C-alpha positions as CSV (number, residue, x, y, z in Angstrom):
1,M,68.3,100.2,88.4
2,E,70.0,102.6,86.2
3,N,73.1,101.8,86.8
4,N,72.7,98.0,86.0
5,K,71.0,99.9,82.6
6,E,74.6,101.5,82.0
7,N,76.6,99.2,82.7
8,R,75.4,97.0,80.1
9,N,76.1,100.2,77.6
10,Y,79.4,100.0,78.7
11,L,80.2,96.1,78.0
12,Q,78.5,96.5,74.6
13,T,82.0,98.4,74.4
14,R,83.8,95.2,74.7
15,K,84.2,94.7,70.9
16,V,86.1,97.7,70.7
17,I,88.6,97.5,73.8
18,G,89.0,93.7,73.4
19,L,87.6,92.2,76.4
20,K,87.7,88.6,77.2
21,D,84.7,86.8,78.6
22,Y,85.9,86.0,81.6
23,Q,87.1,89.7,82.1
24,I,83.2,90.8,81.4
25,E,82.1,88.3,84.2
26,M,84.4,90.3,86.8
27,I,83.5,93.9,85.6
28,E,79.6,93.1,86.0
29,K,80.7,91.7,89.5
30,Q,82.6,94.4,90.1
31,A,79.9,96.8,88.8
32,A,77.6,94.4,91.3
33,D,80.0,95.4,94.2
34,L,80.1,99.0,93.1
35,G,76.1,99.5,93.7
36,S,74.0,102.3,92.3
37,E,75.1,104.8,94.4
38,S,78.4,105.2,92.7
39,S,78.5,108.6,91.0
40,E,81.6,107.8,89.6
41,L,80.3,104.8,87.6
42,K,80.0,105.9,84.3
43,A,78.2,104.6,80.7
44,D,80.7,106.6,78.9
45,C,83.6,105.6,80.4
46,I,84.8,104.5,77.1
47,T,85.9,108.5,75.9
48,E,86.3,109.4,72.7
49,K,89.7,110.4,73.5
50,S,90.6,107.3,75.0
51,Q,89.4,105.5,72.0
52,E,91.4,106.9,69.7
53,L,95.2,105.6,68.8
54,P,98.0,107.9,69.5
55,G,99.4,109.0,66.7
56,V,103.3,109.1,67.5
57,F,105.9,107.6,70.0
58,L,108.8,110.4,70.5
59,D,112.4,109.4,71.0
60,D,114.0,110.2,73.6
61,F,117.5,110.5,71.8
62,G,118.2,107.1,73.1
63,D,121.2,107.1,70.9
64,A,122.8,110.2,72.0
65,R,124.7,111.4,74.3
66,I,122.8,113.1,77.2
67,S,124.3,114.3,80.3
68,L,124.0,116.3,83.0
69,L,126.3,120.0,83.8
70,P,128.0,120.3,87.5
71,D,126.7,122.8,90.4
72,S,123.2,121.4,89.9
73,G,121.5,119.0,92.8
74,C,120.7,116.6,90.7
75,F,124.0,116.2,88.9
76,R,125.3,116.0,92.7
77,A,123.0,113.4,93.5
78,Q,123.8,111.5,90.2
79,E,127.8,111.9,91.5
80,R,127.1,110.3,94.6
81,M,125.8,107.7,93.8
82,R,128.2,106.9,91.0
83,R,131.1,106.5,93.3
84,Y,128.5,104.2,95.8
85,L,128.4,101.8,92.5
86,H,131.9,101.6,92.7
87,R,132.3,100.8,95.9
88,M,130.1,98.1,96.1
89,D,131.3,94.3,95.7
90,A,130.1,92.7,93.1
91,D,130.6,89.2,94.7
92,R,128.4,90.5,97.5
93,L,125.5,90.4,95.2
94,L,126.1,87.5,93.9
95,Y,125.9,86.0,97.0
96,H,122.6,84.2,97.0
97,F,122.7,83.3,93.7
98,R,125.7,81.4,93.9
99,S,124.8,79.5,97.2
100,A,121.3,78.7,95.7
101,S,123.1,77.1,92.7
102,G,125.2,75.2,94.4
103,L,128.5,77.5,93.2
104,S,131.2,78.6,95.3
105,V,130.6,82.3,96.9
106,K,134.6,83.1,96.6
107,E,134.6,84.2,100.3
108,A,132.0,87.1,99.6
109,E,129.7,88.1,102.4
110,P,125.9,88.2,102.2
111,L,124.5,91.3,101.9
112,D,122.2,92.4,105.2
113,G,118.6,93.8,105.5
114,W,116.1,93.1,103.3
115,D,119.3,90.5,101.4
116,A,120.0,89.1,104.4
117,S,120.4,84.9,104.5
118,E,117.3,84.9,106.3
119,S,115.2,87.4,104.1
120,L,112.9,85.7,101.4
121,L,113.7,88.9,99.2
122,R,117.3,88.1,98.7
123,G,118.3,89.1,95.8
124,H,116.0,92.3,94.7
125,T,119.0,94.2,95.2
126,T,121.0,92.4,92.6
127,G,118.6,93.5,90.3
128,H,118.4,97.0,91.2
129,F,121.8,97.1,90.7
130,L,122.6,95.7,87.6
131,S,120.0,98.8,86.3
132,A,121.6,101.3,88.5
133,L,125.1,100.0,86.2
134,A,123.0,100.0,82.6
135,L,121.4,103.2,83.3
136,C,125.0,104.7,84.8
137,F,126.6,104.2,81.6
138,R,124.1,105.3,79.2
139,I,124.1,108.9,81.3
140,C,128.2,108.9,82.6
141,R,129.5,106.5,80.0
142,D,131.4,104.9,82.9
143,E,133.5,102.0,81.0
144,E,134.6,100.4,84.4
145,L,130.8,100.5,86.0
146,K,130.7,98.7,82.2
147,A,132.8,96.0,83.3
148,K,131.3,95.3,86.7
149,A,128.0,94.7,85.1
150,G,129.7,92.2,82.2
151,Y,130.8,90.3,85.4
152,M,128.1,90.4,87.0
153,V,126.0,89.0,84.1
154,R,128.3,86.1,83.3
155,S,128.2,84.7,87.0
156,L,124.5,85.1,86.7
157,K,124.4,82.4,83.7
158,E,126.8,80.4,85.4
159,C,124.9,80.4,88.3
160,Q,122.0,79.8,85.8
161,D,123.9,77.1,84.2
162,S,124.2,75.6,87.6
163,F,121.0,75.3,89.2
164,W,120.0,73.1,85.7
165,A,122.9,71.1,85.8
166,G,122.9,70.4,89.6
167,H,119.1,69.2,89.0
168,R,118.1,72.1,91.6
169,A,115.8,73.8,89.7
170,A,113.7,73.5,86.4
171,E,115.6,74.7,83.3
172,G,115.9,78.5,83.3
173,F,115.4,79.0,86.7
174,L,117.3,81.7,88.3
175,S,116.7,83.4,91.6
176,G,119.0,84.0,95.0
177,Y,116.8,81.2,96.4
178,S,115.3,76.9,95.4
179,E,111.6,77.2,93.5
180,E,109.8,76.6,96.8
181,Q,108.9,80.0,97.1
182,F,106.8,79.8,94.3
183,D,105.4,76.5,95.0
184,L,104.1,78.1,98.1
185,L,102.8,81.0,96.2
186,E,100.5,78.5,93.8
187,K,99.4,77.1,97.0
188,Y,97.8,80.4,98.1
189,T,100.5,80.7,100.7
190,P,100.1,84.1,102.8
191,Y,103.2,86.8,104.0
192,P,105.2,86.5,105.8
193,Q,105.5,82.5,104.9
194,I,106.6,83.4,101.2
195,W,107.4,87.2,100.4
196,A,106.5,88.4,96.8
197,P,108.7,85.9,94.7
198,Y,107.5,87.4,91.1
199,Y,108.6,90.7,92.6
200,T,112.2,89.8,93.2
201,L,112.0,87.9,89.8
202,H,111.1,91.3,88.3
203,K,113.8,93.0,89.5
204,L,116.5,90.5,88.3
205,F,114.8,90.6,85.1
206,A,114.6,94.4,84.7
207,G,118.0,94.4,85.3
208,L,119.0,91.8,82.9
209,L,116.8,93.8,80.4
210,D,118.3,97.1,81.4
211,C,122.1,95.7,80.7
212,Y,120.9,93.8,77.1
213,E,119.0,97.6,76.2
214,Y,121.7,99.8,77.7
215,L,124.7,97.7,77.6
216,Q,124.5,95.3,74.3
217,D,124.7,92.4,76.6
218,E,123.6,89.9,74.6
219,I,124.2,87.4,77.4
220,A,121.9,89.2,79.4
221,L,119.2,88.4,77.0
222,S,120.0,85.1,76.6
223,I,119.5,84.4,80.7
224,S,116.2,86.4,80.4
225,V,114.8,84.4,77.2
226,R,115.8,81.0,79.4
227,L,113.8,82.5,82.4
228,A,111.0,83.5,81.2
229,D,110.6,80.5,79.0
230,W,110.7,78.7,83.2
231,V,107.7,81.4,84.1
232,Y,105.8,81.0,80.6
233,R,105.7,77.0,81.4
234,R,104.8,77.7,84.9
235,L,102.2,80.0,84.5
236,S,100.5,78.3,81.2
237,R,99.7,75.5,83.0
238,L,97.7,77.2,85.7
239,S,94.1,78.3,85.5
240,H,92.9,81.9,85.1
241,S,91.1,82.1,88.3
242,Q,94.0,80.2,89.8
243,R,96.3,83.6,89.1
244,M,93.6,86.0,90.1
245,K,93.5,84.4,93.8
246,M,97.8,84.2,93.5
247,W,98.1,88.0,92.8
248,G,95.6,88.9,95.0
249,L,97.0,87.8,98.0
250,Y,98.9,91.2,100.0
251,I,102.0,90.9,99.4
252,A,102.4,87.3,98.7
253,G,101.2,87.6,95.1
254,E,102.9,90.7,94.4
255,F,104.6,90.5,90.9
256,G,105.7,94.1,90.4
257,G,106.3,94.6,86.8
258,M,106.2,91.1,85.2
259,N,104.1,92.1,82.7
260,E,105.9,95.0,81.7
261,V,109.6,93.0,81.2
262,M,107.6,89.8,79.3
263,A,106.2,92.5,76.8
264,K,109.6,93.8,76.4
265,L,111.0,90.3,75.5
266,Y,107.8,89.8,73.1
267,R,109.0,93.1,71.6
268,I,113.2,92.2,71.0
269,T,112.3,88.3,70.5
270,G,109.1,88.7,68.7
271,K,107.9,85.2,70.3
272,E,104.1,85.3,71.1
273,D,104.4,83.0,74.3
274,Y,105.8,86.3,76.0
275,L,102.9,88.1,75.3
276,S,100.6,85.5,76.5
277,C,102.7,85.4,79.5
278,A,102.2,89.1,80.0
279,R,98.8,88.8,79.8
280,M,98.8,86.1,82.6
281,F,99.6,88.8,85.2
282,D,96.4,90.7,84.2
283,N,95.1,91.8,87.8
284,D,91.3,92.2,87.0
285,K,90.7,93.2,90.6
286,L,92.8,96.4,89.7
287,F,92.0,96.5,85.9
288,A,88.1,96.2,85.6
289,P,87.1,99.1,87.9
290,L,89.7,101.2,85.9
291,L,87.5,100.1,82.4
292,L,84.7,100.9,84.5
293,G,85.7,104.4,85.2
294,K,86.0,104.2,89.1
295,D,88.5,105.5,90.9
296,A,88.4,102.3,93.5
297,L,92.2,102.4,94.5
298,G,91.4,103.4,98.0
299,G,92.9,101.0,100.0
300,L,95.3,99.2,97.5
301,H,99.0,99.0,98.4
302,A,100.1,101.8,96.2
303,N,103.4,100.2,95.3
304,Q,101.7,96.6,94.5
305,H,99.8,98.0,91.5
306,I,101.3,101.0,89.8
307,P,103.9,98.6,88.1
308,Q,101.3,96.6,87.1
309,V,99.5,99.6,85.0
310,I,103.4,100.1,83.9
311,G,103.2,96.8,82.6
312,A,99.5,97.2,81.2
313,L,100.9,100.0,79.1
314,E,104.0,97.9,77.8
315,I,101.6,95.3,77.1
316,F,99.5,98.0,74.4
317,L,102.7,99.5,72.7
318,V,103.5,96.2,71.8
319,S,100.1,94.6,70.7
320,G,97.8,97.8,69.9
321,E,95.2,96.4,72.6
322,K,93.3,100.1,73.8
323,R,91.9,98.3,76.9
324,Y,95.5,98.4,78.1
325,L,95.7,102.3,77.4
326,I,92.3,102.6,78.8
327,I,93.7,101.7,82.4
328,A,97.1,103.7,82.1
329,R,95.3,106.8,81.2
330,R,92.7,106.8,84.1
331,F,94.9,105.1,86.3
332,W,97.5,108.1,86.0
333,E,94.5,110.7,86.1
334,Y,93.0,109.0,89.1
335,V,96.7,109.3,91.3
336,T,97.5,112.7,89.9
337,T,94.1,114.1,90.6
338,G,93.3,112.9,93.6
339,H,95.8,110.7,95.7
340,I,99.4,112.6,95.7
341,Y,100.6,115.1,98.2
342,A,102.2,118.3,97.4
343,P,105.8,116.8,96.3
344,G,104.1,114.5,94.2
345,G,104.4,111.1,96.3
346,M,101.0,109.3,97.2
347,G,100.2,106.6,99.8
348,E,100.2,106.0,103.2
349,R,102.0,103.2,105.3
350,E,102.2,102.2,101.6
351,M,98.6,102.7,101.3
352,F,96.7,104.5,98.5
353,R,93.8,106.0,100.8
354,D,90.4,107.0,99.5
355,R,90.2,109.4,96.8
356,G,91.4,113.3,98.0
357,V,92.1,112.2,101.8
358,I,95.1,114.0,101.7
359,G,94.9,116.2,104.6
360,G,93.9,113.1,107.1
361,F,97.1,111.6,106.7
362,L,99.7,114.2,106.9
363,T,101.7,111.5,109.2
364,A,105.4,110.0,109.2
365,N,104.9,107.2,106.9
366,T,103.4,108.9,103.4
367,Q,105.3,108.3,100.0
368,E,107.0,105.6,100.0
369,T,109.9,106.4,97.4
370,C,109.5,103.0,95.2
371,A,105.9,104.3,94.1
372,S,107.5,107.7,93.0
373,Y,110.2,105.9,90.9
374,N,106.8,103.9,89.5
375,M,104.8,106.6,89.0
376,L,107.1,108.7,86.5
377,K,107.6,105.6,84.5
378,L,104.3,105.7,84.3
379,T,104.4,109.4,83.4
380,R,107.9,109.2,81.1
381,T,105.4,106.7,79.0
382,L,102.4,108.5,78.4
383,W,103.8,111.6,77.5
384,R,105.8,110.1,74.8
385,L,102.2,108.6,73.2
386,D,100.5,111.6,74.1
387,P,103.1,115.2,74.6
388,D,100.8,117.3,76.9
389,A,102.9,119.2,79.3
390,R,100.3,118.1,82.4
391,Y,102.2,115.1,82.2
392,M,105.6,117.0,82.5
393,D,104.5,119.2,85.2
394,Y,103.7,116.4,87.2
395,Y,106.9,114.3,86.2
396,E,109.0,117.4,87.5
397,R,107.5,118.1,90.5
398,T,107.6,114.7,91.7
399,M,111.3,114.3,90.6
400,L,113.0,117.8,92.4
401,N,110.3,117.2,95.7
402,H,110.5,113.4,96.0
403,I,112.9,111.9,94.0
404,L,115.8,114.3,94.6
405,A,114.5,114.8,98.3
406,S,114.8,111.2,99.1
407,Q,118.9,110.4,98.9
408,D,121.1,111.2,101.8
409,Q,123.6,112.9,100.9
410,E,126.2,111.4,103.3
411,E,126.9,109.2,100.3
412,T,125.5,105.4,102.0
413,G,123.6,104.9,98.9
414,E,120.5,104.7,100.5
415,S,117.2,106.8,99.9
416,T,114.0,107.4,102.4
417,Y,111.9,105.1,102.5
418,F,108.8,107.3,103.4
419,L,109.3,110.7,102.7
420,P,107.3,111.8,106.3
421,L,104.8,115.4,106.1
422,A,103.6,115.1,109.7
423,P,104.5,118.4,111.3
424,G,108.1,118.4,112.9
425,S,108.7,115.3,110.9
426,R,112.8,114.0,109.9
427,K,114.0,111.9,107.0
428,E,115.4,108.5,107.7
429,Y,118.3,106.5,105.9
430,E,118.4,103.4,107.1
431,W,120.6,101.2,105.8
432,E,118.5,97.8,105.3
433,N,118.4,97.1,101.1
434,S,115.0,97.9,101.5
435,C,113.2,98.3,97.7
436,C,113.6,101.9,98.2
437,H,117.2,101.5,98.3
438,G,117.2,99.6,95.2
439,T,115.1,102.0,93.3
440,G,116.8,104.8,94.9
441,M,120.2,103.4,93.1
442,E,118.3,103.5,90.0
443,S,116.8,107.2,89.9
444,Q,119.7,108.8,90.8
445,F,120.7,107.7,86.6
446,K,117.5,109.3,85.7
447,Y,117.7,112.9,86.0
448,G,118.3,113.6,82.2
449,E,116.4,111.1,80.1
450,T,113.2,112.9,79.9
451,I,114.5,116.4,79.4
452,Y,115.0,116.0,75.0
453,F,112.4,114.3,73.0
454,H,111.9,114.7,69.1
455,D,109.3,113.6,66.8
456,G,111.8,112.5,64.1
457,K,110.2,115.2,62.0
458,G,112.2,118.4,62.8
459,K,110.6,118.9,65.7
460,V,112.5,118.7,69.4
461,Y,110.7,119.1,73.2
462,V,112.6,120.9,75.6
463,N,110.5,119.3,79.6
464,L,113.0,119.8,81.8
465,Y,115.2,123.1,82.9
466,L,117.9,121.1,84.0
467,P,121.7,122.1,83.0
468,S,122.4,119.7,80.8
469,V,124.1,119.2,77.2
470,L,122.4,116.9,74.5
471,D,125.0,115.8,71.9
472,D,123.6,113.9,69.1
473,S,126.1,113.4,66.4
474,R,123.7,111.2,64.2
475,N,121.4,114.0,63.8
476,H,123.3,116.7,64.0
477,I,121.9,118.0,66.7
478,N,123.7,120.0,69.7
479,I,121.7,121.6,72.5
480,I,123.1,123.5,75.3
481,Q,121.3,123.9,78.4
482,K,122.2,126.3,81.3
483,A,119.8,127.0,84.2
484,D,120.3,128.4,88.1
485,E,118.3,126.3,90.6
486,N,118.6,129.5,92.5
487,E,116.8,131.1,89.9
488,P,114.9,128.5,88.6
489,G,112.5,131.0,86.0
490,R,115.1,131.7,84.4
491,I,116.9,129.9,81.8
492,R,119.6,130.2,78.8
493,I,119.8,127.8,75.7
494,F,122.2,127.4,73.0
495,V,120.3,125.5,70.2
496,K,122.5,124.6,66.9
497,G,121.6,121.8,64.1
498,N,118.2,120.1,62.0
499,I,115.5,121.7,64.5
500,D,112.3,122.8,62.3
501,I,110.3,123.8,65.5
502,L,111.6,123.5,69.4
503,A,108.7,123.4,71.6
504,L,109.5,124.8,75.1
505,R,107.3,123.3,78.0
506,K,105.6,126.4,79.5
507,P,105.4,125.3,83.7
508,G,102.0,125.1,85.2
509,W,103.7,126.9,88.0
510,C,104.6,130.3,85.6
511,E,101.8,132.8,86.6
512,G,101.5,135.5,83.9
513,G,103.3,136.1,81.2
514,Y,106.6,134.8,79.9
515,R,109.4,136.2,78.2
516,I,112.2,134.6,75.2
517,L,115.0,136.3,73.7
518,V,116.5,135.0,70.5
519,N,119.9,136.4,70.0
520,G,119.4,139.2,72.2
521,E,115.4,140.0,70.6
522,S,112.1,139.6,71.7
523,H,109.9,136.5,70.5
524,E,106.7,135.6,71.4
525,G,106.5,132.0,70.2
526,R,103.5,130.3,69.7
527,A,101.7,128.5,72.7
528,N,99.3,125.2,71.2
529,D,96.7,124.0,73.9
530,R,99.2,121.5,75.2
531,G,101.3,124.0,77.0
532,Y,104.5,123.9,75.1
533,I,105.6,127.2,73.1
534,N,106.5,126.5,69.6
535,L,109.5,128.4,68.4
536,E,110.0,128.1,64.9
537,L,113.4,129.2,63.8
538,S,116.1,128.2,61.6
539,F,118.9,126.3,64.5
540,S,121.3,125.0,61.8
541,E,124.1,128.0,62.6
542,G,123.5,127.7,65.9
543,T,121.2,130.2,68.6
544,E,120.6,131.3,71.8
545,L,117.7,131.4,73.6
546,E,117.0,133.7,77.4
547,I,113.7,132.2,78.9
548,E,111.7,133.7,81.9
549,F,108.8,132.0,83.6
550,P,107.6,134.4,85.9
551,F,106.2,132.9,89.4
552,R,104.7,133.4,92.9
553,L,104.8,131.7,96.0
554,R,101.1,130.0,95.8
555,Y,99.9,127.0,98.0
556,L,98.7,123.9,97.5
557,K,96.0,123.1,100.0
558,T,94.6,119.8,100.6
559,P,91.2,119.0,99.6
560,D,89.8,117.4,102.4
561,M,91.2,120.3,105.1
562,P,91.8,123.2,103.1
563,R,92.9,125.1,106.2
564,L,96.4,122.7,105.4
565,A,98.3,123.8,102.8
566,A,101.9,123.0,101.4
567,I,104.0,126.4,99.8
568,Q,104.9,126.1,96.0
569,A,107.4,128.2,94.6
570,G,108.2,127.6,91.2
571,P,109.3,124.2,91.1
572,Y,109.6,123.4,94.5
573,I,107.6,122.7,97.7
574,L,109.2,124.7,101.0
575,A,109.9,123.1,104.0
576,A,110.4,125.0,106.6
577,P,112.5,123.4,109.5
578,G,111.0,123.2,113.2
579,E,110.7,120.8,115.9
580,Q,107.2,121.7,116.2
581,R,104.4,118.3,116.7
582,E,101.9,121.4,115.7
583,F,101.3,122.8,112.2
584,L,103.3,126.2,111.9
585,K,100.7,129.3,111.5
586,Q,100.6,130.9,108.2
587,P,98.8,133.7,106.8
588,A,95.2,132.9,104.9
589,D,95.6,135.2,102.3
590,E,97.2,133.5,99.5
591,G,98.3,136.9,98.3
592,Q,99.8,138.2,101.6
593,L,103.0,135.5,101.1
594,N,104.3,137.6,97.8
595,Q,104.3,140.9,100.0
596,I,105.8,140.1,103.6
597,F,108.3,136.9,102.5
598,E,111.5,137.7,102.3
599,K,113.9,136.4,98.9
600,D,117.5,135.7,100.1
601,P,119.3,137.1,97.4
602,E,121.7,134.6,97.8
603,I,120.4,131.3,97.9
604,F,116.2,129.6,96.7
605,A,115.3,130.6,100.1
606,Y,112.6,133.0,102.0
607,A,111.8,134.2,105.1
608,W,108.8,134.9,107.2
609,E,109.2,136.3,111.1
610,E,111.4,133.3,112.4
611,I,110.9,131.1,109.5
612,R,113.0,130.2,107.1
613,F,111.9,127.6,103.9
614,F,114.0,126.1,101.6
615,P,113.3,123.7,98.5
616,L,112.6,120.3,100.2
617,Y,115.4,118.4,98.6
618,R,117.7,120.5,100.6
619,I,117.1,119.3,104.0
620,R,119.2,116.8,105.0
621,E,118.3,116.3,108.3
622,G,116.9,118.1,111.3
623,A,112.8,118.4,111.7
624,Y,110.8,120.4,109.4
625,H,107.2,121.4,108.2
626,V,105.9,120.8,104.7
627,Y,102.5,121.7,105.1
628,F,101.1,124.7,107.2
629,D,97.6,125.9,109.2
630,I,96.3,128.9,107.1
631,G,93.3,129.3,109.0
């Protein structure tokens, strides 16, 4: 069989990518299961590009102040969430940890929904909340919220100490419930008898490490180290096959990004046990097809697996093991080229569907918000290793059209669980402390984190065009960016400081030539093949840029049903209010859109006949349409 020959050729590369014997066996089994008719199984799946180690890891100005300017959708979303964080009672978020560890709950009431006393996921919101507090302080410098995070971290240490001192759990354990869920997982107990104990643990880990990274809270790190030791001791006594069976359990075995936090702890502490533990979360069912060059995502739970790939990339960053980079790059390519809807989200009823099947799944249960949150994390890190504008085109689309569109503008703190795409859909904001509520708290403080980067050698990247300020006093760099969300193709940037090259992303939605004025005079810049325009100027005395990226209305057709298409206008996906349960008709000729659609001169909106179109993020309530029948 020809494919068997290809598989053998592929496995000869195992030394290059560091495969272990058990992983080779797993890949051989996967190859046999895929069969000889798979057109996507390739012997040359270790491509030249994927074998190369990246030469850079771009800096995100972590020590500098990056702030959003008022009067933008992103700023308003950020401030709504900041006010929500202030309103939340820290003692309610600590209730289950204190109760489980035998401490007084201080007359607090437990949370409801997924954090109710009867829920097996209780405690996950607390981890998200810690991350949100830390991320908020990074961008807003809100001292009151920093103090709230400090109070919660100290309280969690008291709970961790009490678990051990009261003989309620092994040393280092910390959770909103006992160790029983972990015991049951090791007996392969299915969902809903247990509910993803390592997933919940990851949220707590991530919150603590964010407090250490952004708030310099050493207590948060000490809690994490003790908890990581508990995880390592527990998992190291299990065999590889036992762990694979656990991780393969639907929802019960979901572990979030445990491999990511363990690899981060290895980076922070240098303790080898943590890197070994990170590898214990390798999921061969997901990783093996990716190493084979096979898109086998159909039927997998989307948000159960995206964080695993983020963790794989983190393992690569700390170890240099190439197979983890290959896994991450391939996964991103497969998802973004075969599994995303027009707003950038993915999954239907939380599941990846078959590659290219988009029009057949335009339902009320599309685009779980958590999945997009995690895909943006993955995209950001891949871009730092490989600054290609394709990554940022996807990032911008998903950030503006899914994440920003998912927040309830009535300041409930809620986000949509699904962002529905069926004709006549409505956004639903259900108060249930769901996973998307948790990531939704964090996401509102991430709009500014990917705008600016530098390479440490005088080159600064501008990735996103959002009204913002970068103030890096250490490197003497100041950038002020002004952009009107009603005129997304027009940007003004004032740049001053030690910059040799300013790299501007040319958006994928830009059609035709762009225009740049430098201090009022035309300047072409130097476009590279990675989608950036390099300006090699003297910025030391201050330089004002006026940039224009023209765009046209265009269709984004579904690959499986080309008559169904969404409409893109610059960075925005447009939505039309309407109660109809059938797809609204639109002109078949894309060229007609720009001739017959009338643009509103006051706001970013279009009209055709009786239909009005707005950016999806501006629609809060009422039925709407994103996909249309173009005949």
